[in-house]
C-alpha positions as CSV (number, residue, x, y, z in Angstrom):
1,M,-0.3,1.7,-11.9
2,Y,-2.2,-1.4,-13.1
3,A,-1.6,-1.9,-16.9
4,V,-4.6,-0.7,-18.9
5,S,-5.1,0.2,-22.6
6,A,-4.5,3.6,-24.1
7,A,-8.3,3.6,-24.9
8,F,-9.0,3.1,-21.2
9,L,-6.9,6.1,-20.2
10,A,-8.3,8.3,-22.9
11,A,-11.9,7.5,-21.9
12,L,-11.3,8.6,-18.3
13,A,-11.4,12.3,-19.2
14,T,-14.5,11.9,-21.4
15,S,-18.1,10.7,-20.9
16,H,-18.0,6.9,-20.4
17,R,-20.0,4.2,-18.7
18,M,-18.6,2.8,-15.4
19,V,-18.7,-0.9,-14.5
20,T,-18.2,-2.4,-11.1
21,T,-18.2,-6.1,-10.3
22,V,-18.1,-7.7,-6.8
23,D,-17.8,-11.5,-6.7
24,A,-18.0,-13.6,-3.5
25,F,-15.8,-16.6,-2.9
26,Y,-15.8,-19.2,-0.1
27,G,-13.1,-21.9,0.3
28,G,-11.6,-20.8,-3.0
29,S,-14.8,-21.3,-5.0
30,L,-17.1,-18.7,-6.5
31,V,-20.4,-18.7,-4.6
32,A,-22.0,-15.5,-6.0
33,A,-21.2,-13.3,-9.0
34,N,-22.0,-9.7,-9.6
35,I,-23.4,-8.8,-6.2
36,P,-25.4,-5.6,-6.6
37,V,-23.6,-2.6,-5.3
38,A,-25.5,0.3,-3.8
39,D,-22.5,2.2,-2.6
40,G,-18.9,1.6,-1.5
41,S,-15.3,2.3,-2.0
42,V,-11.8,0.8,-1.9
43,T,-9.0,2.6,-0.1
44,V,-5.4,1.8,-0.7
45,D,-3.0,3.3,1.9
46,R,0.8,2.9,2.1
47,G,0.6,3.9,5.8
48,S,-1.7,1.1,6.8
49,K,-0.7,-2.4,7.9
50,T,-3.4,-3.8,5.6
51,R,-2.8,-1.8,2.5
52,R,-6.3,-2.3,1.0
53,S,-9.7,-1.9,2.7
54,L,-13.2,-2.2,1.4
55,S,-16.4,-0.5,2.5
56,L,-19.5,-1.9,0.7
57,T,-23.2,-1.3,0.8
58,V,-25.6,-3.9,-0.7
59,S,-29.3,-3.0,-0.8
60,D,-30.8,-6.5,-0.7
61,P,-31.6,-7.5,2.9
62,A,-31.7,-11.2,1.7
63,L,-27.9,-11.1,1.5
64,L,-27.6,-10.3,5.3
65,P,-25.8,-13.4,6.6
66,W,-27.4,-15.6,9.2
67,D,-25.3,-18.8,9.0
68,T,-21.5,-19.1,8.9
69,T,-21.5,-20.4,5.3
70,D,-23.7,-17.7,3.9
71,T,-22.4,-15.6,0.9
72,L,-21.5,-12.5,2.9
73,A,-20.6,-14.1,6.3
74,A,-17.4,-13.4,8.1
75,Y,-16.0,-16.9,8.3
76,G,-13.4,-16.9,5.5
77,Q,-15.6,-15.5,2.8
78,T,-13.8,-13.1,0.4
79,L,-14.9,-10.5,-2.1
80,V,-13.1,-9.8,-5.4
81,V,-13.7,-6.2,-6.5
82,K,-13.1,-4.7,-9.9
83,R,-14.0,-1.4,-11.5
84,G,-13.7,-0.4,-15.2
85,I,-15.2,0.9,-18.3
86,R,-17.8,-0.3,-20.8
87,F,-16.9,1.1,-24.2
88,P,-19.6,2.0,-26.8
89,S,-18.9,-1.3,-28.6
90,G,-20.1,-3.1,-25.5
91,A,-16.6,-4.4,-24.7
92,E,-15.5,-4.0,-21.1
93,E,-12.1,-3.4,-19.5
94,L,-11.9,-4.1,-15.8
95,V,-9.2,-3.1,-13.2
96,P,-8.8,-5.3,-10.1
97,L,-9.1,-3.3,-6.9
98,G,-8.4,-6.2,-4.5
99,T,-9.4,-9.4,-2.8
100,F,-11.0,-8.6,0.6
101,R,-11.7,-10.8,3.6
102,I,-15.1,-10.0,4.9
103,N,-14.7,-8.7,8.5
104,E,-18.1,-7.4,9.6
105,P,-21.4,-7.6,7.7
106,S,-24.4,-5.9,9.4
107,G,-27.8,-4.4,8.4
108,D,-31.5,-4.1,9.1
109,T,-33.0,-7.6,8.8
110,L,-36.2,-6.4,7.2
111,F,-35.3,-3.6,4.9
112,G,-31.5,-3.5,4.6
113,P,-29.1,-2.3,3.4
114,V,-26.3,-4.6,4.3
115,T,-23.0,-2.9,5.0
116,I,-19.7,-4.8,4.8
117,S,-16.1,-4.0,5.8
118,G,-13.2,-6.0,4.4
119,T,-9.4,-6.0,4.3
120,S,-6.7,-7.4,2.2
121,A,-4.8,-10.6,3.1
122,E,-2.2,-8.9,5.4
123,A,-5.0,-9.2,8.0
124,D,-4.8,-13.0,7.8
125,V,-1.0,-12.9,8.6
126,I,-1.5,-10.3,11.3
127,D,-4.1,-12.6,13.0
128,D,-1.7,-15.5,13.0
129,R,0.6,-14.5,15.8
130,F,3.6,-16.7,16.6
131,Q,2.5,-19.6,18.8
132,V,6.1,-20.7,19.5
133,P,9.4,-18.8,19.4
134,T,10.3,-18.2,15.7
135,S,13.6,-17.4,14.0
136,T,15.0,-16.5,10.6
137,R,17.7,-19.1,11.3
138,G,18.1,-21.5,8.3
139,Y,16.9,-19.0,5.7
140,T,19.8,-17.8,3.4
141,G,18.1,-14.7,2.0
142,C,15.7,-12.1,3.3
143,F,13.1,-12.9,0.6
144,D,13.3,-16.5,1.5
145,A,12.5,-15.7,5.1
146,I,9.6,-13.4,4.1
147,S,8.2,-16.0,1.8
148,A,8.4,-18.8,4.5
149,L,6.8,-16.6,7.2
150,I,3.9,-15.8,4.9
151,H,3.5,-19.4,3.8
152,Q,3.4,-20.6,7.4
153,S,0.1,-18.7,7.6
154,L,-1.2,-19.0,4.1
155,P,0.3,-22.0,2.3
156,A,-1.3,-21.2,-1.0
157,A,-0.3,-17.5,-1.1
158,T,1.6,-16.1,-4.1
159,V,4.7,-14.2,-2.9
160,V,6.7,-12.3,-5.5
161,N,10.0,-10.4,-5.4
162,L,9.7,-7.3,-7.6
163,T,12.8,-5.5,-6.3
164,A,15.3,-4.4,-8.8
165,G,17.3,-7.4,-9.9
166,T,15.1,-9.5,-7.6
167,R,17.4,-8.8,-4.7
168,N,17.7,-11.4,-2.0
169,P,20.4,-10.3,0.4
170,T,21.7,-12.5,3.2
171,C,19.3,-12.5,6.2
172,A,20.8,-12.1,9.6
173,V,19.4,-14.3,12.4
174,A,16.6,-12.8,14.4
175,D,14.3,-14.3,17.0
176,W,10.7,-13.5,17.9
177,D,8.9,-14.7,21.0
178,A,5.7,-16.6,21.1
179,D,2.7,-14.2,20.7
180,G,4.9,-12.0,18.5
181,D,3.3,-10.2,15.6
182,R,4.1,-12.2,12.5
183,W,3.4,-9.3,10.1
184,D,5.7,-7.0,12.0
185,A,8.4,-9.6,11.7
186,I,7.9,-9.8,8.0
187,V,8.1,-6.0,7.7
188,Q,11.3,-6.0,9.7
189,V,12.9,-8.4,7.3
190,A,11.7,-6.4,4.3
191,T,13.1,-3.2,5.9
192,A,16.4,-5.0,6.4
193,M,16.6,-5.6,2.6
194,Q,15.6,-1.9,2.0
195,A,12.2,-2.9,0.6
196,E,8.5,-2.9,1.5
197,V,6.0,-5.7,1.6
198,Y,2.2,-5.5,0.9
199,V,-0.7,-7.2,-0.8
200,D,-1.4,-5.9,-4.3
201,A,-4.6,-5.6,-6.4
202,I,-4.6,-9.2,-7.6
203,G,-4.0,-10.6,-4.1
204,R,-0.2,-11.3,-4.3
205,F,2.2,-10.6,-1.5
206,V,4.7,-8.3,-3.1
207,V,8.2,-7.4,-1.9
208,A,9.3,-4.3,-3.8
209,D,11.6,-1.3,-3.7
210,R,10.2,1.7,-1.9
211,P,9.0,4.2,-4.5
212,S,10.7,7.6,-4.8
213,V,9.4,10.8,-6.3
214,L,13.0,11.6,-7.1
215,S,13.6,8.6,-9.4
216,G,10.2,7.1,-10.2
217,S,8.5,7.2,-13.5
218,V,5.4,9.3,-14.0
219,V,2.4,7.0,-14.7
220,W,-0.4,9.6,-15.0
221,D,-1.0,13.3,-15.4
222,I,-3.6,15.2,-13.4
223,A,-4.2,18.7,-14.6
224,E,-6.7,21.5,-14.2
225,G,-8.6,23.0,-17.1
226,D,-11.3,21.8,-19.5
227,S,-9.3,18.9,-20.8
228,G,-7.9,17.9,-17.5
229,T,-9.1,15.6,-14.7
230,L,-8.5,17.7,-11.6
231,I,-11.6,18.8,-9.7
232,S,-10.1,20.3,-6.6
233,S,-6.9,20.4,-4.5
234,S,-5.7,21.4,-1.1
235,R,-2.2,21.7,0.4
236,R,-0.6,21.4,3.8
237,M,3.0,21.8,4.8
238,S,4.4,20.5,8.1
239,R,7.9,19.9,9.6
240,T,6.4,16.9,11.5
241,A,8.1,13.6,10.4
242,V,10.9,15.5,8.6
243,Y,14.4,14.7,9.8
244,N,17.9,15.6,8.7
245,A,19.7,12.7,10.4
246,V,19.0,9.0,10.9
247,L,20.5,6.9,13.6
248,A,20.4,3.2,12.8
249,M,21.0,0.7,15.6
250,G,21.3,-3.0,15.6
251,E,21.3,-5.3,18.6
252,N,21.0,-9.0,18.0
253,T,21.2,-11.4,21.0
254,A,20.4,-14.4,18.8
255,S,23.7,-14.0,16.9
256,G,25.8,-13.1,19.9
257,T,27.2,-10.0,18.2
258,A,27.9,-6.7,20.0
259,P,25.4,-3.8,19.4
260,V,26.3,-1.7,16.4
261,S,25.1,1.7,15.0
262,A,25.7,4.2,12.3
263,V,24.5,7.7,11.5
264,A,23.6,9.4,8.2
265,R,23.1,13.2,8.0
266,D,21.9,15.6,5.4
267,T,25.1,17.4,4.5
268,D,24.0,19.0,1.2
269,P,24.6,22.8,1.7
270,L,21.8,23.5,-0.8
271,S,19.2,21.4,1.1
272,P,16.6,23.1,3.2
273,T,17.1,20.4,5.8
274,V,20.9,20.5,5.9
275,W,22.2,19.4,9.3
276,G,22.8,22.4,11.5
277,G,21.2,24.8,9.1
278,P,18.0,26.9,9.7
279,F,16.0,23.7,10.0
280,G,18.0,22.6,13.0
281,K,19.1,19.2,14.1
282,V,16.4,16.5,14.0
283,T,17.3,12.9,14.3
284,K,15.2,9.8,13.5
285,K,16.1,6.6,15.3
286,I,15.5,3.2,13.6
287,S,16.5,-0.2,14.8
288,S,16.5,-3.8,13.8
289,A,17.9,-7.1,15.1
290,L,18.7,-7.9,11.5
291,W,21.5,-5.3,11.3
292,T,24.5,-7.0,12.8
293,T,27.3,-4.9,11.3
294,V,28.2,-1.2,11.2
295,G,28.0,-1.5,7.4
296,A,24.4,-2.8,7.5
297,C,23.5,0.0,9.9
298,Q,25.1,2.6,7.6
299,A,23.3,1.2,4.6
300,A,20.0,1.3,6.4
301,A,20.6,4.9,7.7
302,D,21.6,6.1,4.2
303,Y,18.6,4.5,2.7
304,A,16.2,5.9,5.3
305,L,17.6,9.4,5.1
306,V,16.2,9.9,1.6
307,E,12.7,9.5,2.8
308,A,13.4,11.2,6.2
309,T,14.4,14.5,4.5
310,A,11.5,14.4,2.0
311,P,9.2,17.4,2.4
312,N,6.1,16.8,4.4
313,V,3.9,18.5,1.9
314,Q,0.6,16.7,1.7
315,T,-1.6,17.6,-1.2
316,S,-5.1,16.2,-1.3
317,I,-6.9,16.2,-4.6
318,S,-10.2,15.1,-6.1
319,S,-10.2,14.2,-9.7
320,L,-12.0,12.2,-12.3
321,P,-11.6,8.6,-11.2
322,N,-8.7,6.4,-12.5
323,P,-9.2,3.0,-10.9
324,A,-5.8,1.8,-12.3
325,L,-3.9,4.2,-10.1
326,D,-2.2,2.7,-7.1
327,A,-0.5,3.8,-3.9
328,G,3.2,4.4,-4.5
329,D,2.6,5.6,-8.1
330,I,4.3,8.8,-9.2
331,I,1.9,11.3,-10.8
332,R,2.4,14.7,-12.4
333,L,0.1,17.4,-11.0
334,S,-0.5,20.6,-12.9
335,H,-2.3,23.3,-10.8
336,S,-2.1,26.9,-9.9
337,G,0.4,27.5,-12.7
338,R,2.8,24.8,-11.3
339,K,3.9,21.4,-12.5
340,E,4.9,19.0,-9.7
341,L,5.7,15.4,-9.3
342,H,4.1,13.6,-6.3
343,M,3.9,10.1,-4.9
344,V,0.4,8.7,-4.2
345,Q,0.3,8.0,-0.5
346,S,-3.3,6.9,-0.3
347,I,-6.3,6.7,-2.7
348,T,-10.0,6.1,-2.3
349,I,-11.7,4.6,-5.4
350,P,-15.6,4.8,-5.4
351,L,-17.6,1.8,-6.6
352,T,-20.5,4.0,-7.8
353,V,-20.8,6.8,-10.3
354,D,-21.5,9.5,-7.7
355,G,-18.7,8.5,-5.3
356,E,-15.7,10.8,-4.7
357,F,-12.3,9.8,-6.0
358,S,-9.8,11.2,-3.6
359,V,-6.0,11.0,-3.5
360,T,-3.5,12.0,-0.9
361,L,-0.1,12.8,-2.2
362,R,3.2,12.9,-0.4
363,G,6.5,14.6,-1.2
364,R,7.0,17.0,-4.0
365,K,9.4,17.7,-6.8
366,E,9.3,20.5,-9.4
367,D,8.8,19.0,-12.8
368,D,11.6,20.2,-15.1
369,S,10.4,18.4,-18.2
């Protein structure tokens, strides 16, 4: 969760004045501040290649772009979006929601409104496919390779390593053909170091440990009742995407090593997904050219098994908005007489007072505290 003051969090459950700002930039320079917002939202989704997306409506038809250098044109223009609170004193506290490349502005030329879609900077890397065969050869660590692959597309990008201990394990040699997906290659390297990579709310490319509902710290409480922030909740359980074994395979022609593999199984007799128990035997296959030893495959399989056995219990909630909340955060949900810990899988943050703040949660752990 983005760091905010105690006064900010306290105000969320009480009557307060919301503030939204949208500023437009072109070539790194501010070209328009405080663009008027008629409607819109920012969605943050751990399951999307571009983690952040923007949907925006502007009522003024004069802002409909005609030329490539216009404020809301789709030729490199970006929007910086924030939402926050104006306190009774007049002071404001704003939370960044992302920097978005404008992808598609459209609207009625006479009456408006102008609708705009945008995505975070992963999209720029996705667009920059490899033009020549590319390799991780020459990069000592996985983070070094990730940083280099990003900077080849965006030389000025900020790339940070937020893994525990700023891990930078040795990177095996892997090759990608011309026309290969650069972002997929970056994700492969991050997976090899048991991490994830994404663009955060302030526009940085972040390499971080995957969040876990089992070990993560709770950042916010959502509860029903008069003093709580929960408005509604729904729940769905499925065995889809739940596994009790992971087969990790590595085959790397660039290094000339023989194919290797390893298996991790759920052997906990108290687990509902124990291998060979009532749940059955369900294996997930993962592979990477960056796993060149049995040990690397085993480490990858063991790591992936934790998420593979996680219950596929999706809880969707609507609550009073907290713009500081982020995908991957761990929250405590109190409803129907239960207290549970969940991880935020996706979140939609409205940019207007009457928009709906919706959260999709993944995983579940009874809260024993």
